[in-house]
GUZA-607645 format. One line per field, with one value per residue (C-alpha): residue number from 1; residue in one letter; z, y, x. Coordinates in steps of 0.02 Angstrom, whole numbers, padded with zeros to 5 digits. Layout:
num <- (NUM  ...)
residuo <- (A  ...)
pz <- (Z  ...)
py <- (Y  ...)
px <- (X  ...)
//
This chain:
num <- (1  2  3  4  5  6  7  8  9  10  11  12  13  14  15  16  17  18  19  20  21  22  23  24  25  26  27  28  29  30  31  32  33  34  35  36  37  38  39  40  41  42  43  44  45  46  47  48  49  50  51  52  53  54  55  56  57  58  59  60  61  62  63  64  65  66  67  68  69  70  71  72  73  74  75  76  77  78  79  80  81  82  83  84  85  86  87  88  89  90  91  92  93  94  95  96  97  98  99  100  101  102  103  104  105  106  107  108  109  110  111  112  113  114  115  116  117  118  119  120  121  122  123  124  125  126  127  128  129  130  131  132  133  134  135  136  137  138  139  140  141  142  143  144  145  146  147  148  149  150  151  152  153  154  155  156  157  158  159  160  161  162  163  164  165  166  167  168  169  170  171  172  173  174  175  176  177  178  179  180  181  182  183  184  185  186  187  188  189  190  191  192  193  194  195  196  197  198  199  200  201  202  203  204  205  206  207  208  209  210  211  212  213  214  215  216  217  218  219  220  221  222  223  224  225  226  227  228  229  230  231  232  233  234  235  236  237  238  239  240  241  242  243  244  245  246  247  248  249  250  251  252  253  254  255  256  257  258  259  260  261  262  263  264  265  266  267  268  269  270  271  272  273  274  275  276  277  278  279  280  281  282  283  284  285  286  287  288  289  290  291  292  293  294  295  296  297  298  299  300  301  302  303  304  305  306  307  308  309  310  311  312  313  314  315  316  317  318  319  320  321  322  323  324  325  326  327  328  329  330  331  332  333  334  335  336  337  338  339  340  341  342  343  344  345  346  347  348  349  350  351  352  353  354  355  356  357  358  359  360  361  362  363  364  365  366  367  368  369  370  371  372  373  374  375  376  377  378  379  380  381  382  383  384  385  386  387  388  389  390  391  392  393  394  395  396  397  398  399  400  401  402  403  404  405  406  407  408  409  410  411  412  413  414  415  416  417  418  419  420  421  422  423  424  425  426  427  428  429  430  431  432  433  434  435  436  437  438  439  440  441  442  443  444  445  446  447  448  449  450  451  452  453  454  455  456  457  458  459  460  461  462  463  464  465  466  467  468  469  470  471  472  473  474  475  476  477  478  479  480  481  482  483  484  485  486  487  488  489  490  491  492  493  494  495  496  497  498  499  500  501  502  503  504  505  506  507  508  509  510  511  512  513  514  515  516  517  518  519  520  521  522  523  524  525  526  527  528  529  530  531  532  533  534  535  536  537  538  539  540  541  542  543  544  545  546  547  548  549  550  551  552  553  554  555  556  557  558  559  560  561  562  563  564  565  566  567  568  569  570  571  572  573  574  575  576  577  578  579  580  581  582  583  584  585  586  587  588  589  590  591  592  593  594  595  596  597  598  599  600  601  602  603  604  605  606  607  608  609  610  611)
residuo <- (M  F  G  S  G  W  E  K  P  V  L  S  W  V  G  N  L  K  Q  L  T  G  L  T  L  E  Q  Y  D  F  S  K  S  A  P  S  W  I  G  N  L  T  N  L  A  C  F  D  I  Y  G  C  N  M  A  M  P  I  P  N  Q  I  G  N  L  A  K  L  T  S  L  E  F  M  G  S  D  F  F  G  Q  Q  I  P  V  W  I  G  N  L  T  K  L  T  S  L  G  I  S  G  C  S  C  S  G  S  I  P  S  T  L  G  N  L  A  Q  L  E  E  L  E  I  S  D  N  M  E  L  N  G  T  I  P  R  S  M  F  A  L  P  R  L  K  D  I  Y  L  E  S  N  K  L  S  G  S  L  E  D  I  P  A  P  L  S  S  S  L  S  S  I  I  L  S  D  N  Q  L  T  G  P  I  P  K  S  F  L  Q  H  T  N  L  E  F  L  S  L  E  S  N  K  L  T  A  T  I  E  F  S  S  I  W  R  L  K  S  L  Y  F  L  S  L  S  Y  N  L  I  S  L  T  D  D  E  G  E  T  I  P  L  P  L  P  N  I  N  Y  L  Y  L  A  S  C  N  L  I  E  L  P  V  A  L  R  Y  L  D  T  L  W  E  L  D  L  S  S  N  Q  I  S  G  V  I  P  S  W  I  W  E  N  G  K  G  N  L  Q  S  L  N  L  S  S  N  M  F  T  T  L  E  K  S  P  P  L  L  N  M  T  Y  L  T  V  L  D  L  S  F  N  R  L  E  G  S  I  P  I  P  V  T  T  S  I  D  V  A  L  D  Y  S  N  N  N  F  S  S  I  V  P  N  F  G  I  Y  I  E  N  A  S  Y  V  N  L  S  N  N  K  L  S  A  H  I  P  S  S  I  C  N  A  R  K  L  S  I  L  D  I  S  S  N  N  F  R  G  S  V  P  P  C  L  T  E  S  V  S  L  R  V  L  K  L  R  E  N  Q  F  H  G  V  L  P  K  N  I  K  E  G  C  K  L  Q  S  I  D  V  N  G  N  R  I  E  D  N  S  F  G  G  P  I  P  R  S  L  G  K  L  V  L  L  H  G  L  N  L  S  Y  N  D  F  I  G  Q  I  P  S  Q  L  S  S  L  T  Q  L  E  S  L  D  L  S  W  N  K  L  P  G  E  I  P  Y  E  L  T  Y  L  T  Y  L  G  L  L  N  L  S  Y  N  N  L  T  G  R  I  P  Q  G  N  Q  F  L  A  F  P  N  S  S  F  E  G  N  V  H  L  C  G  M  P  L  S  K  Q  C  D  T  P  G  S  T  S  A  S  S  S  A  P  S  E  H  N  S  L  W  Q  D  K  L  Y  V  I  L  L  F  M  F  T  G  L  G  F  G  V  G  F  T  L  A  V  M  F  E  S  L  W  N  H  K  Q)
pz <- (-02514  -02436  -02285  -02342  -02501  -02443  -02321  -02192  -02288  -02437  -02321  -02264  -02443  -02477  -02353  -02482  -02607  -02564  -02711  -02662  -02642  -02599  -02489  -02429  -02303  -02270  -02153  -02092  -01921  -01835  -01666  -01647  -01737  -01785  -01961  -01927  -02100  -02152  -02083  -02239  -02362  -02355  -02509  -02454  -02475  -02441  -02309  -02274  -02150  -02153  -02042  -01970  -01797  -01720  -01550  -01555  -01528  -01676  -01759  -01719  -01872  -01965  -01889  -01985  -02154  -02185  -02354  -02294  -02345  -02304  -02164  -02137  -01997  -02023  -01932  -01870  -01688  -01584  -01428  -01318  -01375  -01373  -01528  -01549  -01513  -01656  -01781  -01747  -01835  -02003  -02040  -02235  -02183  -02283  -02227  -02066  -02011  -01857  -01853  -01775  -01704  -01514  -01470  -01285  -01195  -01270  -01435  -01421  -01431  -01553  -01694  -01684  -01774  -01939  -02022  -02198  -02129  -02231  -02166  -01995  -01944  -01778  -01747  -01681  -01537  -01384  -01259  -01327  -01201  -01133  -01207  -01386  -01416  -01460  -01579  -01698  -01744  -01793  -01919  -02072  -02203  -02109  -02200  -02111  -01937  -01892  -01706  -01688  -01583  -01453  -01270  -01282  -01142  -01076  -01127  -01303  -01237  -01252  -01438  -01510  -01626  -01768  -01827  -01973  -02125  -02225  -02098  -02177  -02081  -01896  -01836  -01648  -01622  -01502  -01370  -01195  -01232  -01105  -01099  -01218  -01412  -01453  -01521  -01652  -01724  -01752  -01814  -01946  -02109  -02210  -02101  -02220  -02101  -01913  -01813  -01626  -01582  -01433  -01314  -01152  -01227  -01144  -01172  -01263  -01448  -01565  -01728  -01804  -01762  -01870  -02018  -02028  -02075  -02265  -02320  -02205  -02286  -02138  -01958  -01815  -01637  -01583  -01410  -01310  -01158  -01266  -01299  -01465  -01479  -01619  -01600  -01773  -01757  -01926  -01995  -02102  -02115  -02305  -02396  -02288  -02295  -02425  -02281  -02352  -02186  -02020  -01861  -01704  -01604  -01412  -01426  -01315  -01452  -01412  -01583  -01763  -01823  -01942  -02065  -02074  -02209  -02322  -02328  -02508  -02515  -02370  -02393  -02214  -02065  -01887  -01753  -01647  -01455  -01425  -01347  -01499  -01486  -01589  -01776  -01910  -02043  -02226  -02286  -02198  -02327  -02461  -02377  -02496  -02646  -02649  -02632  -02447  -02423  -02237  -02111  -01928  -01808  -01685  -01494  -01489  -01440  -01609  -01609  -01785  -01963  -02047  -02206  -02248  -02390  -02358  -02500  -02493  -02653  -02593  -02736  -02658  -02480  -02396  -02216  -02133  -01936  -01848  -01704  -01522  -01546  -01508  -01687  -01732  -01898  -02051  -02080  -02223  -02345  -02449  -02640  -02678  -02811  -02690  -02696  -02505  -02393  -02205  -02129  -01939  -01873  -01715  -01544  -01593  -01598  -01790  -01830  -02017  -02164  -02351  -02421  -02515  -02437  -02497  -02672  -02609  -02506  -02641  -02607  -02421  -02322  -02149  -02102  -01916  -01879  -01704  -01549  -01642  -01663  -01832  -01868  -02048  -02131  -02202  -02385  -02504  -02593  -02444  -02565  -02682  -02542  -02612  -02520  -02349  -02219  -02050  -02031  -01865  -01850  -01670  -01539  -01652  -01698  -01868  -01897  -02027  -02083  -02128  -02311  -02354  -02453  -02290  -02262  -02446  -02445  -02471  -02403  -02244  -02091  -01939  -01936  -01784  -01774  -01592  -01494  -01638  -01684  -01812  -01825  -01935  -01948  -01984  -02168  -02207  -02378  -02308  -02442  -02441  -02427  -02328  -02218  -02074  -01912  -01792  -01790  -01647  -01653  -01464  -01399  -01546  -01418  -01428  -01396  -01524  -01631  -01615  -01716  -01707  -01777  -01767  -01769  -01951  -01970  -02114  -01975  -01973  -02136  -02062  -02024  -01993  -01857  -01699  -01609  -01616  -01509  -01532  -01356  -01308  -01449  -01474  -01561  -01542  -01587  -01529  -01538  -01709  -01693  -01850  -01738  -01695  -01869  -01808  -01744  -01727  -01615  -01460  -01397  -01408  -01321  -01350  -01187  -01161  -01300  -01301  -01347  -01295  -01293  -01250  -01272  -01422  -01356  -01519  -01441  -01334  -01491  -01492  -01409  -01438  -01349  -01206  -01172  -01174  -01113  -01134  -00984  -00975  -01112  -01099  -01119  -01033  -00991  -00938  -00971  -01088  -01005  -01095  -01158  -01130  -01046  -00891  -00861  -00891  -00734  -00663  -00740  -00920  -00897  -00758  -00786  -00873  -00732  -00819  -00845  -00733  -00704  -00674  -00649  -00584  -00414  -00475  -00501  -00640  -00521  -00592  -00729  -00897  -00855  -00938  -01105  -01244  -01336  -01186  -01222  -01029  -01015  -00871  -00755  -00601  -00688  -00761  -00592  -00509  -00657  -00625  -00447  -00481  -00616  -00486  -00360  -00483  -00533  -00346  -00324  -00465  -00423  -00345  -00510  -00596  -00690  -00863  -00790  -00674  -00813  -00927  -00807  -00763  -00942  -00974  -00820  -00887  -01056  -00973  -00870  -01026  -01115  -00966  -00964)
py <- (-01899  -01925  -02034  -02093  -02164  -02242  -02376  -02376  -02498  -02376  -02239  -02357  -02387  -02198  -02201  -02291  -02143  -02074  -01946  -01868  -01681  -01643  -01730  -01685  -01787  -01754  -01824  -01965  -02049  -02061  -02096  -02273  -02260  -02104  -02090  -02106  -02172  -01983  -01975  -02084  -01947  -01858  -01753  -01690  -01501  -01475  -01565  -01526  -01613  -01555  -01617  -01764  -01846  -01826  -01896  -01997  -01889  -01799  -01899  -01814  -01897  -01742  -01640  -01734  -01685  -01551  -01501  -01451  -01280  -01278  -01370  -01341  -01419  -01351  -01411  -01566  -01605  -01618  -01660  -01536  -01587  -01442  -01369  -01479  -01400  -01482  -01376  -01257  -01378  -01361  -01207  -01211  -01175  -01022  -01058  -01125  -01150  -01223  -01171  -01247  -01387  -01377  -01350  -01312  -01245  -01102  -01056  -01132  -01004  -01118  -01043  -00901  -01012  -01011  -00875  -00915  -00899  -00787  -00825  -00891  -00932  -01006  -00972  -01032  -01137  -01094  -01178  -01101  -00983  -00903  -00748  -00721  -00755  -00585  -00662  -00696  -00511  -00497  -00644  -00561  -00630  -00640  -00545  -00605  -00655  -00726  -00765  -00724  -00816  -00898  -00862  -00780  -00658  -00538  -00375  -00326  -00175  -00250  -00312  -00248  -00106  -00092  -00235  -00342  -00232  -00358  -00375  -00308  -00396  -00422  -00500  -00535  -00513  -00605  -00645  -00584  -00470  -00324  -00165  -00026  -00049  -00062  00089  -00022  -00058  00128  00166  00026  00120  -00041  -00102  -00138  -00241  -00221  -00305  -00296  -00301  -00390  -00387  -00294  -00167  00000  00176  00330  00342  00498  00489  00567  00413  00313  00425  00413  00229  00272  00094  00048  -00017  -00115  -00057  -00134  -00072  -00117  -00178  -00144  -00019  00115  00290  00375  00564  00679  00795  00861  01001  01067  01017  00861  00763  00742  00625  00504  00320  00225  00143  00030  -00044  00055  -00027  00078  00018  00044  00158  00301  00418  00577  00650  00610  00625  00778  00670  00546  00651  00638  00453  00437  00247  00189  00045  -00005  00109  00053  00176  00095  00086  00249  00413  00527  00643  00783  00783  00657  00761  00746  00708  00542  00464  00521  00432  00339  00444  00340  00173  00146  -00027  -00034  00102  00060  00214  00120  00137  00321  00475  00550  00660  00733  00705  00856  00903  00722  00686  00545  00444  00423  00388  00246  00129  -00006  -00004  -00172  -00122  00030  00023  00181  00082  00135  00320  00464  00505  00601  00651  00547  00383  00396  00251  00209  00191  00049  -00089  -00209  -00380  -00413  -00261  -00250  -00097  -00061  00096  00024  00105  00288  00422  00422  00477  00463  00361  00395  00336  00169  00136  -00047  00011  00060  -00099  -00231  -00312  -00300  -00461  -00382  -00224  -00171  -00016  -00070  00051  00206  00328  00276  00296  00247  00109  -00035  00002  -00136  -00100  -00196  -00347  -00290  -00340  -00523  -00560  -00506  -00636  -00532  -00388  -00302  -00159  -00185  -00052  00084  00158  00065  00043  -00031  -00208  -00322  -00342  -00523  -00536  -00557  -00724  -00773  -00742  -00886  -00789  -00715  -00809  -00688  -00569  -00459  -00341  -00329  -00174  -00075  -00028  -00155  -00225  -00350  -00530  -00614  -00647  -00824  -00855  -00949  -01045  -01219  -01194  -01033  -01018  -00917  -00976  -00836  -00735  -00601  -00504  -00470  -00325  -00245  -00191  -00006  00066  -00028  -00089  -00276  -00427  -00525  -00667  -00848  -00902  -00953  -01140  -01115  -01070  -01262  -01245  -01148  -01306  -01218  -01106  -01105  -00960  -00897  -00753  -00698  -00627  -00477  -00469  -00511  -00689  -00788  -00962  -01126  -01156  -01240  -01424  -01389  -01306  -01482  -01485  -01358  -01498  -01373  -01254  -01210  -01060  -01038  -00888  -00866  -00778  -00627  -00664  -00724  -00905  -01027  -01210  -01351  -01364  -01479  -01648  -01638  -01497  -01631  -01689  -01528  -01611  -01468  -01347  -01270  -01120  -01127  -00975  -01005  -00891  -00772  -00845  -00935  -01104  -01249  -01434  -01539  -01490  -01633  -01733  -01799  -01754  -01571  -01528  -01626  -01494  -01336  -01226  -01171  -00994  -01066  -01095  -00967  -00851  -00985  -01017  -01172  -01265  -01411  -01536  -01539  -01425  -01315  -01353  -01364  -01552  -01604  -01677  -01596  -01667  -01618  -01554  -01694  -01657  -01777  -01737  -01791  -01972  -02001  -02143  -02081  -01932  -02035  -02135  -01980  -01894  -02054  -02063  -01887  -01926  -02090  -02017  -01885  -02029  -02131  -01988  -01959  -02152  -02171  -02010  -02113  -02204  -02034  -01922  -02007  -02190  -02126  -02024  -02174  -02294  -02178  -02157  -02344  -02366  -02238  -02329  -02492  -02408  -02337  -02505  -02590  -02466)
px <- (08610  08451  08419  08252  08334  08499  08540  08679  08788  08789  08848  08992  09044  09053  09199  09307  09290  09460  09453  09283  09286  09108  08975  08803  08706  08525  08402  08507  08485  08657  08582  08654  08818  08923  08982  09172  09201  09202  09385  09438  09386  09550  09518  09349  09342  09151  09049  08864  08754  08568  08432  08521  08509  08676  08638  08805  08970  09017  09164  09335  09394  09318  09453  09583  09512  09653  09584  09411  09364  09179  09093  08900  08795  08614  08462  08552  08511  08671  08561  08662  08833  08962  09041  09194  09364  09447  09360  09502  09621  09533  09642  09587  09407  09331  09152  09082  08903  08817  08640  08484  08582  08540  08724  08765  08916  09018  09097  09272  09419  09507  09395  09518  09640  09542  09646  09565  09386  09274  09093  09043  08871  08830  08643  08485  08561  08457  08575  08736  08800  08957  09055  09105  09288  09363  09494  09353  09335  09514  09521  09604  09486  09318  09174  09026  08992  08819  08789  08604  08473  08585  08605  08775  08819  08945  09009  09071  09159  09336  09314  09490  09496  09517  09412  09471  09464  09368  09228  09067  08924  08903  08737  08727  08541  08428  08559  08591  08738  08772  08871  08900  08912  09094  09170  09254  09090  09047  09221  09223  09194  09180  09029  08875  08764  08746  08617  08618  08429  08352  08501  08535  08659  08669  08742  08695  08734  08741  08666  08819  08917  08795  08791  08984  08962  08963  08945  08798  08645  08560  08557  08446  08471  08296  08248  08408  08430  08517  08458  08491  08510  08508  08664  08670  08532  08495  08665  08660  08824  08810  08836  08730  08749  08635  08538  08401  08340  08334  08264  08263  08121  08134  08280  08213  08195  08099  08099  08117  08306  08326  08431  08291  08218  08361  08391  08338  08372  08259  08148  08103  08090  08045  08033  07907  07896  07984  07919  07904  07757  07680  07657  07697  07779  07709  07879  07878  07767  07897  08052  08159  08100  07932  08016  07971  07898  07876  07841  07809  07777  07667  07669  07728  07638  07602  07435  07419  07456  07537  07442  07423  07289  07169  07258  07449  07541  07658  07680  07783  07721  07674  07667  07600  07579  07523  07438  07442  07461  07344  07312  07155  07071  07058  07144  07273  07265  07415  07384  07502  07530  07609  07526  07518  07483  07457  07372  07363  07281  07214  07209  07203  07068  07039  06866  06839  06903  06878  06717  06725  06895  06877  06926  07095  07139  07110  07279  07269  07284  07277  07173  07155  07038  06996  06987  06952  06805  06744  06558  06536  06448  06556  06553  06510  06683  06754  06714  06855  06978  06982  07148  07089  07144  07110  06988  06968  06850  06798  06774  06710  06540  06519  06329  06212  06223  06379  06406  06365  06528  06624  06551  06571  06757  06875  07016  06948  07009  06972  06828  06807  06658  06628  06563  06495  06321  06286  06110  06002  06050  06216  06236  06183  06260  06411  06501  06581  06763  06757  06912  06848  06938  06867  06708  06681  06518  06514  06422  06331  06194  06195  06010  05906  06050  06107  06113  05957  05859  05912  06096  06125  06133  06257  06391  06409  06506  06640  06737  06902  06828  06930  06832  06645  06586  06407  06378  06285  06166  05983  05998  05840  05785  05871  06061  06082  06141  06243  06378  06437  06515  06639  06763  06908  06813  06904  06801  06613  06523  06338  06308  06185  06063  05887  05913  05778  05760  05881  06066  06100  06179  06281  06383  06472  06557  06665  06805  06936  06818  06906  06796  06609  06487  06299  06258  06110  05995  05821  05891  05796  05809  05957  06135  06211  06339  06491  06667  06713  06548  06605  06734  06641  06610  06447  06476  06464  06275  06220  06079  05967  05836  05761  05932  05971  06094  06289  06378  06231  06166  05988  05941  05828  05693  05540  05426  05473  05643  05741  05798  05758  05917  06027  05972  05926  05800  05711  05709  05746  05891  05962  05972  06052  06172  06235  06268  06350  06465  06534  06556  06656  06768  06815  06835  06955  07052  07198  07219  07251  07135  07153  07123  06984  06898  06906  06833  06698  06649  06652  06539  06422  06415  06370  06237  06157  06170  06082  05945)
//
């Protein structure tokens, strides 16, 4: 039943359906009256509440539904209520879910009474704290326990061993748990899924204890305070578990575990944010017998690639992250058939990339080559990457011109070309429907290389743009008033160019603009007053010797200095209006900034009307 289509009298009537065995309520508002009539449904076996407003106390009548086997509260706002203790009375429950419900307090120990429980999910309750009741790990039929994304704390050390033999999945990630990982976890041979990431767990763990979990297919220990050591040497404890997902980020690893080479079923591997140095071995690309889908080796200290060809045959790869290492030589590009690919090689010392690399990234949505030592042209084959959403090649030595197709793309959202050696003019062939949200071409001034010419008026078509940075180039010509069409713009930086003329008054229409930098150009006339322009600091306009008016100290008191586009009726009146505006803002400060600002603007409007 959906709240949008049923009235409250209908819900009360449902309470008379004594033989009802299943009920789902979705998007109802119980903020004024609790659904106590649910207690009449004595034959109810399955009860689901999705996306409801549970501001009133949860009806304790639910605790009398002795035949209930499944109870799910998902995305229903409990407004800080605690998980009811009476849930422990529902001894026939096999499934219990309380997720995204804004619960507070702790998990009641009465849940240890649910001897028939097979699946328990209490997650995404950011105010749920306290310790985990130890009795839950001994429930005889419990298979899956999901307690992620809460604020649970305390040590797991005293969890009893052995665990319930039926337990196969333990997910405790994104909490505040402390102490060592329980030995009972690493001795539970039936364990298939173990996720402990993003806690404060400590101690040193030997890989051999992990490889003994022969049923394990998912393991995440990332972002704790643990250290992993490879105690096997060259001896591999065969057979290894059929692990598909292995996440060991920030585990104080100093070398690649030897057994890693022999994990034939690996699909996703994350060894990021460790201290692994030296060579990335060539066998890493062949992990999982060619079935590897995601490989993250970022934020380590790797320096070289062992005999790696420029093109890697990785048919199913979707994510490759080698960023923040010390890698040199040629960038390895995977040849993959995946339909959505993310590639990050940023912050290394790569000096070359295969020519016409665009041919091989046709399905890439994210490509980051920034902060390397690449010095090629951008090949026209980049136009083949029609799914590209983010392209960052900043802080390299790329040269030549920018392929026009990059501003013709209907998929590209972020384009970062800053700090290279590009020259010429920005492409003007911007199409309607272009989805670019951020353009950064800052700092392409290397010797005689820079972007020049006028700023394309066609940039005004980029109506989704949030950030535009054209600073440190050689742009000339007046600032196009068409930029006022960029109504979503939050940041505009045109500093350190050669832009002449007046600042278009239309730029005051950009009410989302939070950062403006027009400094160090050749701008003249009065700075427009209105909307966001009243809040920008002096530094936004400095270095333009012929600009005047607030916030600069230079007053517009010389003939011809008043901008026609500022709509000022006369030089004298405009100067007096600037001063009066400031006085009004201070006068109304006691009323609060919002009221004072509004009254000042109203006064300005009346002043202009009278003039």
